[in-house]
Structure formats: structure tokens, C-alpha cells
NUKOLZA-518533 format. One line per field, with one value per residue (C-alpha): residue in one letter; x, y, z; residue number from 1. Coordinates in steps of 0.001 Angstrom, whole numbers, m for minus. Example, Ala and Ser with C-alpha at 12.3 -4.5 7.8 and 13.67 -1.06 7.14 Angstrom:
<recs>
rest: (A S) .
c1: (12300 13670) .
c2: (m4500 m1060) .
c3: (7800 7140) .
nr: (1 2) .
</recs>
This chain:
<recs>
rest: (M L T V Q S L L D E L D L E L A A G S D A A A A P V R W V H I S E L Q D P T P W L S G G E L M L T T G I P L D T A A K Q R A F V G I L A D R N L A G L G F G T G F T H K S L P K A L V D E A E K R G F P L F E V P Y S V P F I A I T E K A F A K L V N E Q Y E V L Q R G V A V Q R R L E R L V L E E R G L E E I A A T V A S A V G G T V A I L D G R G E R L A G R G F R R Q L S A D A V A G I R K E A L G H A G D G H P F I P S H P T V A G R A L A H P V I S P G G G P P Q A W V V I V R D S G G L G D F E R L I L Q Q A V A V V A L E L M R R R V A Q E T E R R L A G D V L A A A L G G R M D P T E L R R R L E P F G I G E E A A V L V F S L G D P G E A A A A L E T A L A A E A C P A V V A P H S V N G R E L L C A V I D C A D R D P I D V A A G V R G A L A R D H A P V R A A A S R L A G R A R T A L G A E Y G D V R A A A S R P S P A R A M R R S F H E A R C A L E A T A F D N G S A P G V A S W R D L G A F T L L L S I Q D D D A L D L Y C D S V L G P I E R G D E E Y G G E L L R S L E A F I E Q N G Q W E R A A R Q V Y C H R H T L R Y R M R K V E E L T G R D L S R A H D R I E F W L A L R A R E L V A) .
c1: (m70041 m68345 m65286 m62490 m60052 m62344 m62957 m59218 m58522 m60967 m59488 m55876 m55148 m53167 m53690 m51335 m52528 m55092 m54850 m56279 m59582 m59810 m62283 m64946 m68058 m68636 m72201 m71907 m69374 m69350 m67336 m66639 m64135 m65372 m62996 m65650 m68226 m69400 m72685 m73908 m72598 m74008 m71090 m69893 m69238 m66073 m64913 m63278 m61568 m58739 m58008 m58272 m58849 m56305 m53321 m51575 m50440 m52751 m55787 m54794 m54485 m57759 m59501 m58479 m59497 m63050 m63597 m62341 m64449 m67522 m66814 m66287 m65081 m62023 m60566 m59545 m57260 m57010 m53536 m52408 m54485 m53653 m51437 m48937 m48777 m50265 m49315 m47114 m49239 m52319 m50591 m49123 m52490 m54227 m51589 m51927 m55710 m55732 m57916 m57925 m56295 m55408 m54168 m56377 m53997 m54955 m55483 m58328 m61374 m63635 m66564 m64782 m64699 m68326 m69620 m67762 m68930 m72547 m72814 m71517 m73857 m76886 m76023 m75630 m79031 m80618 m79104 m80360 m83850 m83747 m82696 m85273 m88046 m87087 m87234 m90515 m92080 m90998 m92438 m95738 m96011 m95497 m98403 m100668 m99808 m100414 m96986 m96813 m94365 m91679 m91268 m91260 m88496 m86504 m86707 m85615 m82777 m81460 m81698 m79782 m77377 m78300 m80828 m84425 m86677 m90359 m91680 m95213 m96119 m95150 m91748 m92663 m91376 m93762 m91213 m87497 m84792 m81011 m78726 m75420 m75531 m78250 m78963 m78145 m80958 m79278 m79299 m82963 m83838 m81957 m83722 m87099 m86450 m85487 m88567 m90813 m89009 m89784 m93426 m94576 m92914 m93040 m89765 m87134 m84114 m80597 m80242 m77424 m76674 m72886 m73206 m75285 m74279 m73490 m75058 m78726 m81867 m85397 m88442 m92015 m95085 m97694 m101044 m104067 m105867 m102778 m101269 m98255 m96728 m98430 m95070 m91357 m89124 m85448 m82591 m79098 m76456 m73997 m71148 m70842 m73320 m76647 m76438 m79120 m80192 m80666 m82627 m84853 m85522 m86353 m88959 m90432 m90460 m92352 m95037 m95358 m95502 m98281 m100197 m99689 m100878 m103910 m104644 m104431 m106797 m109340 m109131 m109498 m112444 m114133 m113516 m114872 m118017 m118525 m117765 m120234 m122945 m122268 m122144 m125362 m127150 m125785 m126544 m129923 m131051 m131950 m130021 m130734 m128338 m126916 m126285 m124806 m122390 m121358 m120780 m118717 m116525 m114229 m113342 m112133 m115117 m116273 m119233 m118951 m118503 m118829 m119546 m117264 m118649 m116599 m117750 m115280 m115012 m115021 m115952 m115452 m111922 m111039 m112168 m108759 m106978 m109291 m108638 m104887 m105122 m107201 m104822 m101925 m103793 m104260 m108009 m110233 m112878 m115399 m115095 m117410 m119286 m122955 m125685 m128527 m131117 m128669 m125792 m122797 m120676 m117598 m118390 m116499 m117691 m114767 m114090 m114140 m111991 m109710 m110337 m112045 m113939 m113376 m109598 m109576 m111643 m109352 m106258 m107551 m109131 m105656 m104548 m107615 m106998 m103385 m104422 m107672 m107897 m105454 m107738 m110763 m108753 m107652 m111263 m112218 m109579 m110694 m114252 m113000 m114422 m112764 m111362 m110936 m107768 m109321 m110269 m106784 m105363 m107905 m109247 m112886 m112690 m115220 m115624 m118042 m118086 m120821 m120607 m119581 m122661 m123621 m123618 m127420 m127551 m125383 m128225 m128798 m125016 m124777 m127563 m126005 m122707 m124402 m126671 m123717 m121929 m124956 m125531 m122000 m122017 m122649 m120550 m118136 m114884 m116271 m117020 m115021 m112399 m114671 m118397 m120070 m123231 m122368 m123001 m126377 m128508 m132123 m131260 m131091 m134900 m135353 m132786 m134355 m137575 m137113 m140547 m140139 m143897 m144317 m141705 m143388 m146718 m145221 m143469 m146657 m148692 m146283 m144844 m147507 m149674 m146731 m146034 m149680 m150794 m148255 m147220 m145112 m143108 m143504 m139877 m138641 m140815 m139337 m135756 m136492 m138120 m135091 m132688 m134828 m134758 m131038 m130203 m132307 m134782 m132136 m133627 m130465 m128405 m131254 m131958 m128291 m128375 m131248 m130066 m133079 m133969 m135092 m138488 m138920 m138018 m140588 m143253 m142352 m142508 m145960 m147015 m145750 m147736 m150878 m150564 m149812 m151736 m148608 m146792 m142998 m142666 m143663 m140835 m143149 m143968 m140317 m139365 m142100 m140821 m137193 m138078 m140130 m137366 m134788 m137099 m137692 m133969 m133953 m136721 m135708) .
c2: (23663 20448 21131 18950 20542 20214 16533 15836 17622 15331 12216 13376 13147 15588 17169 16208 18946 21714 23391 26657 24941 22820 25219 24299 22739 18993 18204 14418 11563 9090 5895 4598 2491 3602 5297 8020 8256 11795 10714 9820 12991 16531 18499 19254 15592 14209 11204 8160 5543 2988 3685 88 1051 3912 1837 4413 8011 9189 7616 9147 12647 12256 11068 14190 16337 14984 15314 18902 19778 18368 20695 17954 19003 16752 13258 10778 8133 4809 3273 m195 m1954 m1479 1527 1494 5304 8297 8132 11056 11819 12070 14511 16620 16976 17867 20528 21889 22234 23281 20267 18943 15490 13442 9928 7496 4893 1234 1678 4181 2432 4423 3810 5793 8787 8398 7992 11078 13103 11910 12656 16150 16680 15447 17769 20632 19944 19649 22996 24557 23220 24438 27920 27832 26867 29763 32230 30706 31284 34911 35384 33734 36018 39064 37981 37280 40653 42342 43981 44222 43428 45855 43957 40642 41950 43214 39836 37904 40368 39932 36130 35790 38688 40524 42631 41552 43138 42300 43340 43179 41370 44435 44674 47666 47791 46573 46417 46020 46085 45859 44284 46150 47079 48477 47545 50218 51662 50131 46662 46991 48064 45062 42630 44212 43760 40110 39488 40825 38570 35524 36475 34049 30924 31931 30148 31221 32865 33947 37701 38369 42002 42303 43791 40861 37927 34776 35932 36521 34543 35642 33471 34047 34301 32357 34021 32326 31768 30857 33097 35390 35708 38211 39155 38317 37873 38629 37824 39264 38262 40945 38513 34924 32716 31361 28135 25684 27939 31007 28995 27572 31053 32284 29520 30426 34124 33365 31461 34206 36970 35030 34856 38563 39478 37232 38883 42275 41172 39827 43016 45195 43165 43417 47161 47516 45598 47801 50883 49707 49244 52672 54317 52647 53726 57275 57783 56098 58315 55242 56162 58570 61596 60939 57288 58207 60660 57945 55433 57891 58966 55853 56690 60153 62038 65004 67357 68392 65963 65792 63014 62216 60133 58435 56747 54181 50651 48516 50434 47399 46785 50481 50908 49915 52355 55167 54334 54438 57742 59381 58052 59589 62916 62368 62619 60534 58762 55942 54299 51777 51166 52245 51412 53615 52013 49328 51726 51206 54192 54438 56719 58258 60254 62482 64741 68392 69964 72395 70588 71562 68469 69482 69663 66292 64698 66143 64749 61222 61159 61287 58319 56298 57099 55902 52587 51849 53846 51924 48941 51152 53461 50493 49354 52849 52801 49376 50636 53589 56248 59657 60827 64408 65896 65610 61969 61173 62299 60661 57778 57053 58128 60891 62604 64817 66335 67702 70784 70305 69675 68183 64410 64329 65632 62878 61538 64922 65403 62095 62995 66408 64819 62050 64477 66782 63792 62967 66582 66814 63362 64726 67895 66459 67907 71012 69217 70357 68039 67517 68177 70043 71870 74592 72083 70739 72638 71436 69028 72068 72298 68664 68841 72009 70107 68864 67155 63482 63007 65699 64034 60665 62124 63678 60424 58456 60869 60568 57052 55264 54370 52520 50462 49747 49280 46551 44870 42193 44431 47827 47871 47054 49810 52344 51296 51584 54980 56242 55017 56617 59997 59782 59091 62060 59839 58103 54671 52736 54006 53629 50077 49133 50512 48193 45288 45045 45618 49111 47758 46290 49664 51406 48988 49721 53485 53171 51132 53908 56486 54327 53808 57451 59330 61325 61932 61351 63565 66570 68304 69025 65358 64328 66882 65562 62004 63067 64970 62067 59544 61717 62420 58698 58211 60857 59197 55593) .
c3: (m44106 m45144 m47325 m48627 m46183 m43129 m43927 m44271 m40997 m39181 m40830 m40304 m44040 m46206 m49592 m52376 m54775 m55200 m51795 m53173 m54034 m50884 m49283 m51869 m50290 m50580 m51626 m51519 m51512 m54409 m54855 m58360 m60271 m63662 m66037 m66583 m63757 m64672 m66353 m62847 m61174 m61032 m59569 m56060 m55155 m53586 m55633 m54009 m56190 m56108 m59796 m61008 m64684 m64564 m65624 m67805 m67330 m70118 m68463 m65124 m66580 m68474 m65298 m63366 m66333 m66609 m62840 m62807 m65860 m64096 m61115 m58565 m55115 m55128 m55507 m52814 m54330 m52463 m52413 m51436 m54099 m57781 m56995 m54142 m54073 m55850 m59553 m60600 m63694 m61457 m59066 m61876 m63638 m60367 m59620 m63140 m62796 m59142 m58379 m54778 m54601 m51537 m50815 m48914 m47427 m47157 m43405 m43966 m45460 m47737 m45394 m42674 m45033 m46184 m42621 m41471 m44478 m44329 m40614 m41241 m44214 m42262 m39379 m41850 m43389 m39968 m38986 m42212 m41503 m37905 m38988 m41769 m39332 m37057 m39976 m41169 m37767 m37791 m41272 m40322 m37308 m39527 m41750 m38776 m37269 m40647 m40585 m44368 m47158 m45959 m42675 m44548 m46838 m43834 m42060 m45160 m45862 m42324 m42550 m45832 m45297 m48457 m50290 m50893 m53516 m53978 m57398 m58743 m61949 m64002 m62345 m60178 m56599 m53891 m51072 m50493 m47876 m47872 m45282 m45580 m49246 m51498 m55104 m57635 m59744 m62788 m61205 m60221 m63775 m65180 m62843 m63666 m67388 m66915 m64731 m67478 m69937 m67765 m67143 m69834 m68425 m64740 m63947 m61400 m62990 m62063 m62692 m65132 m64300 m63783 m60278 m58933 m61153 m59190 m55930 m56837 m57561 m58520 m57855 m59096 m56873 m58823 m59516 m57885 m61185 m63206 m65833 m65397 m61895 m59616 m58076 m57915 m54879 m55548 m53162 m53683 m51146 m50089 m50798 m51956 m53758 m52520 m50533 m49405 m46549 m48737 m51305 m48569 m47188 m50691 m51062 m47678 m48597 m51810 m49879 m47258 m49875 m51629 m48319 m47679 m51171 m50714 m47354 m49054 m51814 m49337 m47257 m50354 m51649 m48243 m48131 m51661 m50773 m47719 m49809 m52430 m49801 m48300 m51718 m52885 m49703 m49914 m53596 m53347 m50466 m48403 m45260 m42443 m42660 m39182 m39985 m43376 m41747 m39291 m42107 m44143 m41236 m41243 m44853 m43801 m45258 m43183 m43197 m46835 m49704 m53466 m55925 m58862 m61737 m64457 m67622 m68970 m70290 m67147 m63980 m61733 m62946 m62790 m59152 m57763 m60101 m58974 m55309 m55959 m57831 m55067 m52422 m54342 m54149 m50367 m50953 m48617 m50674 m50990 m54413 m56066 m59325 m59253 m61750 m62936 m65234 m66351 m67030 m64741 m63759 m61562 m58630 m55740 m52764 m51751 m48791 m49870 m47170 m49036 m52329 m55551 m56805 m60418 m59926 m58167 m60940 m63608 m61897 m61407 m64864 m66350 m64200 m65226 m68883 m68674 m67125 m68952 m72161 m74455 m75094 m75657 m77895 m80008 m80310 m81459 m84168 m85359 m85566 m87583 m85276 m85347 m82065 m80943 m79474 m76015 m76646 m77907 m74607 m72308 m74401 m73609 m69963 m69272 m65904 m64011 m60527 m58312 m56136 m52484 m50344 m46970 m46678 m46501 m50095 m51616 m53742 m55358 m55782 m57595 m60017 m60561 m61635 m63628 m65478 m66223 m67729 m69866 m70875 m72332 m73970 m77478 m77428 m80029 m78744 m77066 m73794 m70752 m69290 m66273 m66596 m63713 m62672 m65196 m68004 m66826 m69316 m69197 m66375 m64097 m64259 m63213 m60420 m59066 m58318 m54766 m54632 m55586 m55497 m58145 m60357 m59844 m60860 m63986 m64983 m64496 m66615 m69552 m69279 m67222 m70241 m71769 m68652 m67888 m71498 m72262 m69018 m70724 m73060 m71401 m70247 m73750 m75216 m72755 m73578 m77284 m76782 m74860 m77577 m80293 m78515 m77623 m81278 m82441 m84270 m86401 m86921 m87790 m84857 m82386 m83590 m83120 m79595 m78572 m80768 m83058 m86707 m87696 m88754 m85262 m83780 m86042 m84831 m81202 m81708 m83329 m80290 m77968 m79920 m79728 m75965 m75123 m77784 m78582 m81862 m81945 m84991 m82843 m80939 m77995 m77447 m77783 m75134 m72845 m73267 m72676 m69490 m68178 m68860 m67106 m64177 m63862 m63258 m60520 m58517 m59243) .
nr: (1 2 3 4 5 6 7 8 9 10 11 12 13 14 15 16 17 18 19 20 21 22 23 24 25 26 27 28 29 30 31 32 33 34 35 36 37 38 39 40 41 42 43 44 45 46 47 48 49 50 51 52 53 54 55 56 57 58 59 60 61 62 63 64 65 66 67 68 69 70 71 72 73 74 75 76 77 78 79 80 81 82 83 84 85 86 87 88 89 90 91 92 93 94 95 96 97 98 99 100 101 102 103 104 105 106 107 108 109 110 111 112 113 114 115 116 117 118 119 120 121 122 123 124 125 126 127 128 129 130 131 132 133 134 135 136 137 138 139 140 141 142 143 144 145 146 147 148 149 150 151 152 153 154 155 156 157 158 159 160 161 162 163 164 165 166 167 168 169 170 171 172 173 174 175 176 177 178 179 180 181 182 183 184 185 186 187 188 189 190 191 192 193 194 195 196 197 198 199 200 201 202 203 204 205 206 207 208 209 210 211 212 213 214 215 216 217 218 219 220 221 222 223 224 225 226 227 228 229 230 231 232 233 234 235 236 237 238 239 240 241 242 243 244 245 246 247 248 249 250 251 252 253 254 255 256 257 258 259 260 261 262 263 264 265 266 267 268 269 270 271 272 273 274 275 276 277 278 279 280 281 282 283 284 285 286 287 288 289 290 291 292 293 294 295 296 297 298 299 300 301 302 303 304 305 306 307 308 309 310 311 312 313 314 315 316 317 318 319 320 321 322 323 324 325 326 327 328 329 330 331 332 333 334 335 336 337 338 339 340 341 342 343 344 345 346 347 348 349 350 351 352 353 354 355 356 357 358 359 360 361 362 363 364 365 366 367 368 369 370 371 372 373 374 375 376 377 378 379 380 381 382 383 384 385 386 387 388 389 390 391 392 393 394 395 396 397 398 399 400 401 402 403 404 405 406 407 408 409 410 411 412 413 414 415 416 417 418 419 420 421 422 423 424 425 426 427 428 429 430 431 432 433 434 435 436 437 438 439 440 441 442 443 444 445 446 447 448 449 450 451 452 453 454 455 456 457 458 459 460 461 462 463 464 465 466 467 468 469 470 471 472 473 474 475 476 477 478 479 480 481 482 483 484 485 486 487 488 489 490 491 492 493 494 495 496 497 498 499 500 501 502 503 504 505 506 507 508 509 510 511 512 513 514 515 516 517 518 519 520 521 522 523 524 525 526 527 528 529 530 531 532 533 534 535 536 537 538 539 540) .
</recs>
């Protein structure tokens, strides 16, 4: 590193004052004859001047003062022009401020100093770039080899001689590694708090915690779609401040962390698509049992499995949280949203070795509620709906679990869990934390019928006249009929559910009665319709 002292040693010149500060780095060399050149300086420069305008002791003292206040590296004063030797006032002020000052005799032209300094600075920058390129190659190789964020943090920590912490957008630790020293928990908490405070502007910041002040820098990892940073990379040197090399490595680390996070997202999205395909095939009964077992095996699911079903605000968004919660329980699983008749549920097929599906569902339900219930809970309060003690704890996240069964019975297991969830939907606080086969009620009769052809025949006998009698609006009539029955014949609530006026709903129900010859005011006919609608879901 170029310093005032190293430059003087090469030029065979001597300091006249400020020897204690002569080890400060020189960022650039500037020549000026202005009485105040600081508006064109940024700090760290070595100033060269012949002092033409400094014709009084007061001006000389003031000149040293403004250079020192601007944090310049030092002052080279050319003699043999206006001044035959170093002015005493200049030397005294430099000694007083501990500011490096040296005489440049007439025999040493300023260009000799600038050439020497510039050559050294260029070589320094070239060395920094060479070292940076070497580190960049190592980091790129780690990404290509899928070594993960921990190895990236370790490589950066070794390169900068300090601690590296990689935090997610919420300030939680993703990875970290120390060189010789570790960050205290208090320092990490302080940096996390500052990162959250800078989430809005997404600008780099210098952590202010007393234990890292002056030797740390945090840089955001920008989110692909804009918005708050998706992560932060923090470098804390074990000793000394951050130089050009450390700042370059930090920039490289940010780019590599962004690539690694993108690789993770792509891998997770691919896995979710595959999981969704496997889950849809398993729950739809469209796959040979042997093939299904083979497809479930890479996910760690053995001979016996169970299906968990969750009803919540956004199943697609909550899938990652469910995967994380199941992983924390060390429970192998396939997770994906799955739709039945337009209603999307979050589903998981889990391995049942030494696990009770109900216990697993109860545990992960709490995690889902913590991550996804607040918004829904706020919406409930705005709508003025009363919430039970159970709802207050878990928000709007409802759960159900099937019994353990062989992989070939996944379709039936799914309907068992889904029907249990539906059967307990209107229990108003008396519902169990996790619905199960014990709560199926009348659904038990439907699920006990193993003959799909028989169910098809029954559905066609009850609902077929609606579909065949009005081909254009048959689907709308069925949806309206289902809403009417679910809402116990309450016209206003049923009309809101299908987004129509109550008079429109009355017209549709009269049309259903005309097409089927049944009477919706009779309990027997309502039960027939309800059974047919539910059976239709089982054979869909």
C-alpha cells in the first residue's frame, strides 16, 4: 500500500512533521497553488504545492488546518521558488496537528513524485484486481458445484480476513463464517436491526454497533422483481478498516449470493412442479401403484403414507412454509396445492414410519398459522366476524389428516382428509385441532363405497337431469345448488357465495326443481342432492 512514508523512502526525502500519521495510505496525488483547494478534494490525497499564495504565517497555518480537516494524507511543500525553505509557521502547525509535512527541494520536480506515486497506485490496483479475479473464480466454482452459501461465506471470510454473515430479507441468518474471530450475538442483533431499517431504501450501510464500527460494511442483494432486498451480505474485518480489495470482494460476494439464491429458487420451483405432478397423479388415482411407489421414493416416502390437507388463504404461497415446517419435523413429504371442483387446498403426502399423521398436522398447522394467519385475521376483524379461541390461536388455517395407508390408496386417503375438513367446517369452535376419519360423519358412507361405477350411476340419476337439461348453464346451476345446500337454504348468504342476487338464485333453484322433479323444501331431496354432490367430488 502506498503511504506517505513509503513514497518518501523511495524518493530519499524526509518528513519535517507528522511522523505518527505517515503510515496513512495515499489515495491520489494532487498539485495546486490555490489557497483553499479542498472543494476539489475528497480526502486521502497527497497535496503538492510551492505555496505561492501563502505569504503570511496566518495563511500558512490556515492552509495546514484546512488540509488536515479534509483528511488529506499529507503535504509536500516545494522550496526554491517563493519560499527558500519550509516556513516555520507551516511546520509548527503541522506538528501541532500531527499532519505529515515534508520539503520537496528544487532539485526534485513534482512530476518525479507523481510518476512514482501513480506507478505504485496502478500496481496496487492491478494487484487488487488480480486477487479479486482469483477470488471471483473460486466463488463461481462454488456456485457451479452447488456447494451452498456456507462455503461461499467461508471463502469470502478467508479472503478478507474477517467474519461474513449472509442474512435474508427479514434479517435472519442464512449462512456465516468467521476467520479468527466470531461476531457476538449482540453485534448480530444490532446489524439485523439496522438491515431491517434499510430495507426500504436498499442502500449499503456501515454497521454502527460499537464492537464492529469502522471495520464493517453491509450490502443488499437486490430482489429480482424489485422491492426490499432479498438478502444482505455483511463483512466485518478482524482488524482494520475495509480497503479497496475488501470492498471489491464484497461486491463479488453479493453477485454470487444472488446467483446462488436464484439457483435455489429455480431448483425449488422445479421440485415443486415435480411434486405437484406426483401429488396430482397420486391423489387423482391416475398412476399405477408400482409406478406411484417409485415416484414417491425419491421424496423419502415408504410403504405407508398419509395425506394432510390444509385450508388457508393462499395455498400456493404457503407451500414453501409447509415444506420448511415438515423438514423441521424431519418428516419426508411431497407438498403441493391441489384443486377439487375449483377449491384449492394445500396438500402433503407424508411418510408414516413412526409418525402419527394427526400429530404431524397439528405441529405444522401452528407454523403455517404464524406465517400466514395475520393478514387473514386482520381481514376477519375488518369484516366484523367473531373468532373463537381456537381461531384466535391459529387464524384461518384449518387442518385434516388421513389414516396411514398403502401408497396405492392415496386417492382415498386424500378424500378422507378433505371430507373430514369439510365435515368440521361448521362446528363453530367445537372442531378438533386436526380433523380426521373420526369426524367424517355422513361422509363415512360415501367413502365406504369402493365402486366408482356405482357412485357415477348415483350422481347421474340425481344430477344428470340438470347437466343434460341445460347444457349451457348446467354448471352454474350445480354451483348454485351446492351453495344453497351449504348455506342451509339461506338465500342471502348463498347468493353472496355465488355472486348473484337472491332473486337470481331463487330462479335457479326453481329451474333445478323443474329439471329434476324434486322439491328443495323437502329434507329428503336436499339430502339426496348433498350426497350426489359429494359423491361427484369423489369420482371426479
